[in-house]
C-alpha positions in Angstrom: 35.6 -18.6 -19.5 32.8 -19.9 -17.4 29.7 -20.2 -18.9 25.9 -21.7 -18.0 24.2 -24.4 -20.1 20.1 -23.7 -20.4 17.8 -26.0 -20.9 14.1 -25.8 -20.3 14.1 -27.8 -17.2 17.1 -26.8 -15.5 19.8 -24.4 -15.3 23.1 -25.9 -14.8 26.4 -24.0 -13.9 29.5 -25.7 -14.9 31.7 -24.1 -12.3 31.8 -23.2 -8.6 29.9 -26.1 -8.4 28.0 -25.0 -5.5 26.3 -22.8 -7.1 23.9 -25.1 -9.1 21.1 -23.1 -10.4 18.1 -25.1 -9.9 14.8 -22.7 -9.5 11.9 -24.9 -10.3 9.5 -21.8 -8.7 10.8 -19.1 -10.5 9.2 -17.7 -14.3 12.3 -19.4 -16.5 11.4 -17.6 -19.4 11.6 -14.4 -18.0 14.3 -14.7 -16.1 16.5 -16.5 -19.3 15.4 -13.6 -21.4 16.5 -11.5 -18.7 19.6 -13.3 -18.3 20.3 -12.8 -22.3 19.7 -8.8 -22.3 21.9 -8.8 -19.8 24.7 -10.4 -21.8 27.3 -11.3 -19.4 28.5 -11.1 -15.5 26.7 -12.2 -12.2 23.0 -12.7 -12.0 21.6 -14.5 -8.7 17.8 -15.2 -8.4 16.2 -15.6 -5.2 12.3 -16.7 -4.8 9.5 -17.7 -1.7 6.6 -18.8 -1.5 3.9 -16.5 -0.8 0.5 -18.8 -0.9 -1.0 -17.6 2.6 -1.9 -14.1 4.2 1.3 -12.6 6.4 -1.1 -11.2 8.7 -4.3 -12.2 10.6 -7.5 -10.5 9.0 -5.6 -9.5 5.9 -8.3 -10.1 3.0 -6.6 -8.2 0.3 -3.9 -11.3 0.5 -3.2 -13.2 -2.0 -5.3 -16.8 -1.9 -3.8 -18.5 -4.5 -0.1 -19.6 -4.5 2.4 -17.3 -5.9 6.1 -16.3 -6.2 8.1 -13.6 -4.6 11.1 -13.3 -6.3 14.5 -10.9 -7.0 16.9 -10.8 -9.1 20.5 -9.1 -9.2 23.2 -8.8 -11.4 26.3 -7.3 -11.5 28.2 -6.2 -14.7 31.8 -6.0 -15.3 31.9 -2.4 -14.5 31.0 -3.5 -11.1 27.0 -1.7 -11.4 25.0 -4.1 -9.1 21.0 -4.1 -10.4 18.3 -5.2 -8.6 15.2 -6.7 -10.3 12.1 -6.4 -8.6 8.1 -6.2 -9.3 7.6 -3.7 -6.4 7.0 0.1 -7.3 7.7 3.1 -5.7 5.0 5.3 -5.3 6.3 8.0 -2.6 7.4 5.3 0.0 11.1 5.2 -0.5 11.6 1.9 -0.9 13.9 2.0 -3.5 16.1 3.7 -1.2 15.6 1.4 1.6 15.9 -1.9 -0.6 19.0 -0.5 -1.8 20.4 0.2 1.7 19.8 -3.7 2.0 21.7 -4.6 -1.0 24.4 -2.5 -0.7 24.9 -3.7 2.9 24.9 -7.1 2.4 27.2 -7.0 -1.0 29.7 -5.0 0.3 29.8 -2.1 -2.0 29.1 1.7 -2.2 25.4 2.7 -2.1 26.3 4.7 -5.4 26.7 1.5 -7.2 23.3 0.2 -6.7 20.3 0.7 -9.0 16.8 -0.7 -9.1 14.5 -1.8 -12.0 10.9 -2.4 -11.1 7.8 -3.2 -11.9 8.7 -3.7 -15.6 6.8 -6.6 -16.4 9.1 -7.5 -19.1 11.9 -7.2 -17.0 11.4 -8.0 -13.3 10.2 -11.1 -11.5 6.1 -11.6 -11.0 5.4 -10.0 -8.2 1.6 -9.9 -6.8 1.7 -6.1 -5.8 2.9 -3.3 -4.0 0.3 -3.2 -1.0 -0.1 -4.6 2.8 3.0 -3.1 4.1 4.5 -6.2 2.3 8.1 -4.6 1.2 10.3 -4.2 4.0 9.2 -8.0 5.7 8.9 -10.1 2.4 11.3 -8.2 -0.5 13.8 -7.0 2.0 15.1 -10.0 3.7 14.8 -11.9 -0.3 16.9 -8.9 -1.8 19.6 -9.4 1.1 19.9 -13.0 0.5 20.4 -12.5 -2.8 23.1 -9.9 -2.4 24.6 -12.4 0.5 24.7 -14.9 -2.2 26.1 -12.9 -4.8 28.9 -11.8 -1.9 30.1 -15.1 -1.3 30.0 -16.4 -5.2 32.4 -13.2 -6.0 34.6 -14.4 -2.7 34.3 -17.6 -4.6 35.5 -16.3 -8.2 38.2 -14.8 -6.3 39.8 -17.5 -4.3 39.8 -19.8 -7.5 41.3 -17.2 -9.8 43.8 -16.6 -7.2 44.1 -20.2 -5.9 43.6 -19.1 -2.2 41.9 -20.2 1.1 38.5 -18.4 0.6 38.5 -17.7 4.5 41.6 -15.6 3.8 39.4 -13.1 1.5 36.8 -10.8 2.3 34.4 -8.1 0.5 34.2 -4.5 1.2 33.7 -1.5 -0.9 32.8 -3.2 -3.9 35.8 -5.5 -4.3 37.5 -8.4 -2.7 40.7 -8.1 -0.9 43.2 -10.8 0.0 46.4 -10.8 1.5 49.4 -8.7 0.9 47.2 -5.8 -0.4 45.6 -8.1 -3.6 42.1 -7.2 -4.7 40.1 -6.8 -7.5 36.7 -5.0 -7.9 33.6 -6.9 -8.6 33.5 -5.8 -12.2 36.5 -7.5 -12.8 35.6 -10.6 -11.4 32.7 -10.6 -13.5 33.9 -9.5 -16.7 33.7 -11.9 -19.5 31.7 -14.3 -17.5 28.2 -15.8 -17.4 27.4 -17.0 -13.6 24.3 -17.6 -12.3 23.4 -19.0 -8.6 20.6 -19.6 -6.1 20.4 -18.5 -2.9 22.3 -20.2 -0.1 23.8 -17.6 1.8 21.9 -16.1 5.3 21.8 -12.3 5.3 23.4 -10.3 8.5 22.2 -10.6 11.5 20.9 -6.7 13.2 24.5 -6.3 14.7 25.9 -7.0 11.1 24.1 -4.2 9.7 26.0 -1.2 8.5 24.4 0.8 6.0 20.4 -0.2 7.3 19.6 1.5 10.6 21.0 5.0 9.6 19.2 7.7 8.1 20.2 7.7 4.1 19.1 9.9 2.4 16.4 9.2 -0.3 18.0 8.8 -3.7 17.4 11.0 -6.5 15.6 13.5 -3.7 16.8 16.3 -5.0 15.5 14.9 -8.4 12.1 15.4 -7.0 12.0 18.5 -5.4 13.3 19.9 -8.4 11.0 18.5 -10.7 13.4 16.3 -12.8 12.6 13.3 -11.6 9.8 11.7 -14.0 7.1 10.6 -12.9 4.0 8.9 -14.9 2.2 12.0 -15.9 6.0 13.0 -17.7 6.2 10.1 -19.7 6.4 10.9 -23.4 6.6 9.4 -26.7 7.2 9.9 -29.9 3.9 11.7 -31.9 1.7 11.3 -28.5 -1.6 12.7 -28.1 -4.0 13.1 -25.4 -7.0 11.2 -24.5 -9.9 11.8 -23.0 -13.3 9.6 -22.3 -16.6 10.6 -22.2 -17.8 9.9 -18.7 -22.1 9.2 -17.9 -23.5 12.1 -15.7 -24.5 9.5 -12.9 -23.3 6.0 -11.6 -25.6 3.3 -14.0 -26.4 5.9 -16.4 -25.8 4.4 -20.7 -25.8 6.5 -23.8 -28.9 6.3 -25.4 -28.0 8.7 -28.5 -24.3 10.8 -29.7 -24.0 13.2 -31.8 -20.3 13.6 -32.6 -20.6 15.8 -35.6 -19.1 19.3 -33.9 -15.9 17.1 -33.0 -15.4 15.5 -35.9 -15.1 18.4 -38.0 -12.5 19.7 -35.3 -8.9 20.1 -36.8 -6.6 17.5 -35.4 -9.8 15.7 -33.4 -10.0 11.8 -33.7 -13.4 10.7 -32.4 -13.2 7.3 -30.9 -16.6 4.9 -30.6 -15.5 1.1 -29.1 -18.3 -0.3 -27.9 -19.2 1.2 -24.6 -16.0 3.7 -24.7 -16.9 7.2 -25.9 -13.9 9.3 -26.0 -11.8 11.8 -27.9 -8.2 12.1 -29.0 -6.2 15.2 -30.4 -2.6 16.9 -30.6 -2.6 18.1 -26.8 -5.4 18.1 -23.5 -6.8 21.4 -23.9 -8.2 20.2 -27.5 -9.0 17.0 -26.4 -11.0 18.6 -23.5 -12.8 20.8 -26.0 -13.6 18.1 -28.3 -15.1 16.2 -25.5 -17.8 19.3 -24.6 -18.7 19.2 -28.2 -20.1 15.9 -27.8 -23.4 15.7 -27.8 -24.5 12.8 -25.9 -28.3 11.9 -24.3 -27.9 9.4 -20.9 -30.8 7.1 -19.5 -31.6 7.8 -16.1 -29.4 6.5 -13.7 -31.0 4.2 -11.5 -32.6 4.9 -8.0 -29.4 4.4 -5.7 -29.0 5.2 -1.7 -27.6 8.5 -0.5 -24.7 9.2 1.7 -27.2 10.1 4.0 -29.5 6.4 3.8 -26.2 4.6 2.7 -25.6 2.8 6.7 -29.4 1.4 6.7 -28.9 -0.4 3.5 -25.5 -1.3 4.1 -26.9 -3.4 6.8 -30.0 -4.5 4.9 -28.0 -5.9 2.1 -25.4 -7.5 4.5 -24.9 -11.8 4.3 -23.1 -13.2 7.3 -21.0 -16.2 6.4 -20.7 -15.5 2.2 -17.9 -16.1 0.1 -18.7 -13.2 -2.3 -21.4 -10.6 -0.5 -22.3 -8.1 -3.4 -20.1 -5.5 -3.8 -18.8 -5.2 -0.4 -16.0 -8.3 -0.6 -15.4 -11.5 0.9 -17.4 -12.2 4.0 -16.7 -15.1 6.6 -18.1 -16.7 9.5 -17.6 -14.9 12.8 -14.5 -15.5 14.8 -15.8 -17.1 18.1 -14.4 -17.6 21.6 -16.1 -19.0 24.7 -19.8 -18.4 25.2 -20.8 -15.4 24.8 -24.7 -15.3 25.2 -24.0 -16.8 28.6 -21.4 -14.3 29.8 -23.9 -11.5 28.2 -26.5 -13.2 30.8 -24.1 -13.1 33.7 -22.6 -9.3 32.8 -23.0 -6.8 36.0 -23.0 -4.1 33.0 -23.4 -3.8 29.4 -22.5 -1.3 27.0 -23.7 -1.4 23.4 -23.0 1.5 20.6 -22.6 1.7 16.2 -20.4 3.9 14.7 -20.7 4.9 11.4 -18.0 4.8 8.6 -18.5 7.1 5.5 -16.6 6.4 2.0 -13.9 8.8 1.5 -11.7 9.6 -1.4 -7.7 8.4 -2.0 -7.4 11.8 -3.4 -3.4 10.7 -4.2 -1.1 13.5 -5.4 -1.0 12.1 -8.7 -4.5 11.0 -10.6 -4.6 7.9 -12.6 -2.7 8.5 -16.0 -1.8 6.3 -18.7 0.5 6.1 -21.9 -0.2 3.3 -24.3 1.1 2.7 -27.5 0.6 -0.5 -30.0 3.7 -1.9 -32.5 2.5 -5.1 -34.5 0.0 -5.8 -32.4 1.4 -5.8 -28.9 0.9 -3.2 -26.6 2.9 -1.0 -23.9 1.5 0.5 -21.0 3.0 3.2 -18.9 0.9 4.0 -15.9 1.2 4.2 -11.6 -0.4 0.9 -10.8 0.1 -1.0 -7.4 -0.5 -4.0 -9.6 1.4 -4.0 -12.4 1.5 -7.9 -13.5 -2.3 -7.6 -12.5 -2.9 -4.7 -14.8 -1.2 -6.5 -17.6 -3.4 -9.2 -17.2 -6.8 -6.8 -16.9 -5.2 -5.5 -20.3 -4.6 -8.7 -22.0 -8.1 -10.0 -21.1 -9.1 -6.7 -22.1 -8.1 -7.2 -26.1 -7.9 -10.9 -26.1 -4.1 -11.1 -26.3 -1.6 -13.5 -24.7 0.0 -11.4 -21.8 3.3 -12.0 -23.2 1.9 -9.4 -25.7 1.4 -6.7 -23.2 4.1 -4.7 -21.0 3.2 -2.7 -18.5 5.8 -0.1 -17.4 5.5 1.5 -13.6 7.0 5.1 -13.7 8.1 6.4 -10.1 3.9 7.7 -9.2 2.9 9.9 -6.8 0.9 7.8 -4.1 -1.1 5.2 -4.3 -2.7 4.6 -0.8 -4.4 1.5 -2.0 -6.4 3.3 -4.8 -4.5 2.3 -7.4 -4.3 -1.6 -7.6 -6.2 -1.9 -11.2 -5.9 -0.4 -15.0 -9.1 0.8 -15.9 -7.2 4.1 -17.2 -4.7 1.5 -18.6 -6.8 -0.1 -20.9 -8.4 3.1 -21.6 -5.1 4.7 -23.0 -4.6 1.3 -25.3 -8.1 1.2 -26.7 -7.8 4.8 -27.9 -3.8 4.5 -29.1 -5.9 1.7 -31.1 -8.4 3.5 -32.8 -5.8 6.6 -33.4 -3.0 4.8 -34.4 -1.1 6.6 -32.5 0.5 6.2 -28.7 -2.2 8.3 -26.6 -2.0 9.9 -22.8 -5.1 9.7 -20.3 -4.5 11.8 -17.3 -7.7 11.7 -15.1 -9.0 15.2 -13.9 -9.8 15.9 -10.8 -13.2 15.3 -10.9 -12.6 11.9 -12.5 -10.3 10.7 -9.9 -13.1 11.3 -7.2 -15.8 10.0 -9.6 -14.8 7.2 -11.4 -11.8 5.6 -8.7 -12.9 3.7 -5.8 -13.5 4.9 -2.2 -12.3 3.4 1.1 -15.9 1.2 2.4 -18.3 2.5 4.0 -19.7 0.7 6.9 -21.7 0.3 10.1 -20.2 -1.4 12.9 -22.5 -2.4 16.0 -20.4 -3.3 19.3 -21.8 -4.8 22.3 -19.4 -5.6 25.7 -20.1 -6.4 29.1 -17.9 -6.3 32.3 -17.9 -8.0 35.6 -18.5 -6.9 39.1 -14.8 -6.0 39.4 -14.8 -4.3 35.9 -13.3 -6.7 34.0 -14.5 -7.3 30.4 -16.4 -10.5 30.1 -17.8 -10.6 26.5 -17.2 -8.9 23.1 -19.2 -8.9 20.5 -18.2 -6.9 17.0 -20.3 -6.8 13.9 -18.6 -5.0 11.1 -21.0 -4.5 8.1 -19.5 -3.5 4.9 -16.0 -1.7 5.4 -13.8 -5.1 5.9 -12.2 -7.7 8.0 -8.4 -6.3 8.4 -7.9 -5.6 11.7 -10.9 -7.4 13.1 -9.8 -9.2 16.0 -9.8 -7.4 19.1 -5.8 -7.4 21.3 -7.4 -7.1 24.3 -7.8 -10.0 26.5 -11.7 -11.0 26.9 -12.7 -14.7 27.4 -16.1 -14.9 25.7 -16.0 -13.0 22.0 -17.9 -12.9 19.1 -16.5 -10.8 15.6 -17.8 -10.9 12.3 -17.4 -9.3 9.0 -20.5 -9.4 7.1 -20.6 -8.4 2.9 -22.9 -5.2 1.9 -24.1 -4.3 -1.6 -22.1 -1.3 -1.9 -23.5 1.8 -3.9 -20.2 3.1 -4.3 -17.3 1.3 -5.9 -14.8 0.6 -3.1 -11.7 -0.8 -2.9 -8.1 -0.9 -1.0 -7.2 2.2 1.3 -4.7 2.5 3.8 -4.7 0.5 6.3 -8.1 -1.1 4.9 -10.4 -1.9 6.9 -7.9 -1.5 10.0 -8.9 2.4 10.4 -12.7 1.4 10.9 -12.4 -1.5 12.7 -9.4 0.2 15.3 -11.6 3.4 15.4 -14.6 1.7 17.0 -13.3 -0.4 19.2 -10.8 1.7 20.6 -13.6 4.5 21.1 -15.5 1.9 22.8 -13.2 0.9 25.3 -12.5 4.7 26.3 -16.6 4.6 26.3 -16.6 1.4 29.1 -13.8 3.3 31.0 -15.2 6.5 31.7 -18.6 4.9 32.5 -16.6 2.8 35.0 -14.7 5.5 36.1 -11.6 4.1 35.5 -8.5 5.4 34.0 -8.5 4.6 30.4 -5.1 3.8 30.0 -5.0 1.5 32.9 -8.2 -0.4 31.5 -6.5 -1.2 28.6 -3.2 -2.2 30.0 -5.3 -4.4 32.5 -6.7 -6.4 29.2 -3.4 -6.5 27.1 -1.3 -9.2 27.4 1.0 -8.6 24.7 4.5 -7.2 25.7 4.7 -5.1 22.2 1.4 -3.3 22.6 1.7 -2.9 26.3 4.9 -0.7 25.7 3.6 1.6 22.7 1.0 2.6 25.0 2.8 3.2 28.0 5.3 5.2 25.9 2.8 7.4 24.1 0.9 8.0 27.9 4.9 8.9 29.2 5.5 11.1 26.2 2.0 13.2 26.1 2.1 13.9 29.8 -1.0 11.2 30.4 -3.1 12.2 32.1 -3.8 15.9 32.4 -7.2 16.5 31.0 -8.6 18.1 34.2 -7.2 21.5 32.3 -9.9 23.5 31.8 -11.0 23.8 28.4 -8.4 20.8 27.0 -8.8 17.2 27.0 -6.5 14.4 25.9 -7.7 11.2 24.2 -5.6 8.0 23.8 -5.8 5.0 21.5 -3.7 2.0 20.7 -3.6 -1.0 17.8 -1.7 -3.3 15.6 -1.9 -4.1 12.2 0.6 -5.5 9.3 3.2 -7.1 12.3 3.4 -3.7 14.3 2.2 -1.6 17.0 1.1 2.3 17.2 -0.1 4.5 20.3 -1.4 7.6 19.5 -1.8 10.4 22.0 -4.4 13.8 20.7 -4.5 16.8 22.9 -7.2 19.0 21.7 -8.5 22.4 23.2 -12.2 24.0 23.1 -12.6 26.7 20.9 -15.9 28.7 20.5 -17.3 26.9 17.2 -15.6 23.6 18.5 -12.5 22.4 19.5 -9.1 22.1 18.1 -6.4 19.9 17.6 -3.4 20.8 19.1 -0.8 18.1 19.7 -0.3 14.7 18.6 2.1 12.2 20.1 2.7 9.2 18.2 4.9 6.3 19.3 5.4 3.1 16.8 7.7 0.0 16.7 7.6 -2.3 13.5 10.9 -4.2 14.7 14.2 -3.2 13.5 14.5 0.3 11.9 16.0 0.4 8.7 15.8 3.8 7.7 14.7 6.2 10.6 14.4 8.9 8.3 12.0 7.4 5.8 10.3 5.5 8.8 9.4 8.9 10.3 8.3 10.1 7.1 5.9 7.3 6.7 4.6 7.9 10.4 3.9 11.3 9.4 2.7 11.1 6.2 0.0 8.2 7.4 -1.0 10.4 10.6 -1.7 13.2 8.1 -3.7 11.4 6.4 -5.6 9.8 9.4 -6.3 13.3 10.7 -7.7 13.9 7.1 -10.3 11.1 7.9 -10.8 11.7 11.5 -12.0 15.5 10.9 -12.7 16.4 7.6 -13.0 13.6 4.7 -16.3 11.5 3.7 -17.9 11.2 0.1 -21.4 13.4 -0.2 -23.1 12.0 -2.8 -27.3 11.4 -3.9 -28.9 10.4 -6.9 -25.5 8.4 -8.2 -23.5 11.1 -8.2 -20.6 12.7 -6.2 -21.8 15.6 -5.0 -18.2 16.9 -3.7 -16.0 15.8 -6.0 -13.6 18.4 -6.7 -10.6 19.9 -4.4 -12.7 22.6 -3.5 -15.7 20.9 -1.9 -13.6 17.8 -0.5 -12.0 18.8 2.4 -8.0 17.6 2.9 -5.8 18.7 6.1 -4.1 22.5 5.0 -1.0 23.3 6.7 -3.3 25.2 9.4 -5.2 22.1 10.4 -1.8 20.6 11.4 -1.0 20.5 14.7 2.8 19.7 16.2 3.2 16.0 15.7 6.3 14.4 18.0 6.9 10.8 16.5 8.8 8.7 18.8 10.0 5.6 17.0 11.0 2.3 19.2 13.6 0.3 17.8 13.5 -3.1 18.5 17.1 -4.9 16.8 15.9 -8.1 18.5 13.0 -8.7 16.0 12.3 -8.6 12.3 11.2 -5.4 10.5 8.0 -5.1 9.8 6.0 -2.1 7.1 5.3 0.6 7.8 3.2 2.5 5.5 -0.2 1.3 6.9 -0.2 1.0 10.9 0.3 4.3 12.2 -2.6 6.0 10.7 -5.7 3.8 12.7 -5.2 4.8 15.5 -5.4 8.8 15.0 -9.2 9.2 14.7 -10.0 7.3 18.0 -7.0 9.5 19.8 -9.1 12.4 18.7 -12.6 11.5 19.3 -11.5 10.1 23.4 -10.1 13.3 23.5 -13.1 15.2 22.3 -15.5 13.1 24.5 -14.1 14.8 27.6 -16.2 17.5 26.7 -19.1 15.8 26.4 -20.7 13.4 24.2 -19.5 12.5 20.9 -21.7 11.4 17.3 -20.3 8.3 16.6 -19.9 8.9 13.3 -17.0 9.7 11.6 -15.9 12.3 10.4 -15.8 13.4 14.3 -18.4 15.7 14.4 -17.5 19.4 16.3 -19.4 20.3 19.2 
């Protein structure tokens, strides 16, 4: 039997000697615990330092050193289990990552399982955001699987005393000359093997499962309702909890009369510091008890409204700050060339101000958490994009060591950047501690709208100038509050000054699909279109004149071709176009709109998307289409309305998201680049939907520069 000797500083594998397990970057205690739980078989750990943003302008990237990690285990039955801190939000990474592992391990897809987002079982991960899973985690699990494959070949070569070059891995087995073969489970049975990553994954030409439209894992369970999501989690003696929310932001309870709720059978009233809540046997009873509470709230402090917020954001902006109020990180302007001189020498100058409203995430699944205390340790099941971050939040809230908190993330119904925080987990844990029973908290739609957080609102001021030949000579771009992601222009302009200025936000705000790239692309592409039209130059030609990046040119030219550009001269019809890049991928979108009696109608969208080598074309198509649908809502309908500290349209009846009748035909063209690494696809396709529609509408006359795009 081959065994592994473990001490606190080093893992040493007695044989085969080439696999000495020395991983100073990995969380040793976590790995050792998992290794002991697994009991035997083969385990490979892979880690990668991720101490800097992957992409320029990504203000959400971690600033401190951290590790991206993945583990793979093969048991004596040949079952392969991969462990990752990433989570499944509906973006289908469980399928695409399984394709990667199966491909490299030369094992059937059905033999691959993933444990995801469990802080007791999976390696640390910053979170599932920023379109990082495909470019960062997929290569990591590929390397781990490739190493496991090579270790199995070594085991077989040693057991059979043959040259390893005569052996090959296929279909979950190691095969040699003369028909001799052994299943992976046979080679790991009775063993305790561990290894570090030494092998390289296959190049694109060696892909078998990757690049094919493998069906979604447990897709049938999802559509039939069998698949378990966060609200489906149940525990013995589970109770339902509800929280008393103030009527407006900043209001505080001055007096509480809970006598009527306390006499209700089966109801527990919880008063825990600033938290006022109730626990009951079911949600209906809990909400009845909540209504029975009589709370005198203080008036909310004076705050801007959705009509005055843009002036407020500009007035409170701070350039070059590290914190900048509640608006996020600011920073020094990005400067190239001499903007002041170029502006003075420009033949024509074009200025405009673009306004970006707050919008809600509107996830299919609202915030949900189940909490259970056992022997001073709390376990929370919740839908979050940052399980380890939420573990820290819960630990801090209760003054616990982090190893006394476990966060388990079931597959959950979308996040769009809106589930980075763990307020629902803390609330459920506070109620559960007071009730002495497991408690589930499920936000109602009104709570999700009001007590989640929004995509930041913003004001973007642009000034640009051209010379007598119509070439851009300077570009000034000031973003107030909405964020720095996607801030740098992709266009070749010799003199530039671009700045993000953090502001004081009256609403809670945070990450959203594409971050600020949606706002920055909208303003930039609308302005490029306005300049082209003023110069009487074709907007596609104008962009190509200023584009040097071959990948950007390729998606723009393909979008123009597939949309039939130009054909905006047809009576009552307009065609608009926009292009951009974010998170390492490239997109161009064309929109065709028609004039109607009361405004206009979006008749067709053409989206050309390129993210390097395509892992799963069906999954990618779905990601692009989903982003486009969400972008349509942000372009045409969505805007959070508020006044006096209250959300005025915080219901599904009053907050308009795209409906079936709003959906135009969407033509998606995927440009596969097998010569390039795969990039993420969850965010970039959204960024050009609004400017494509906006530039199409402009064919009928002037356009209000605010989102949503106003009806004519």
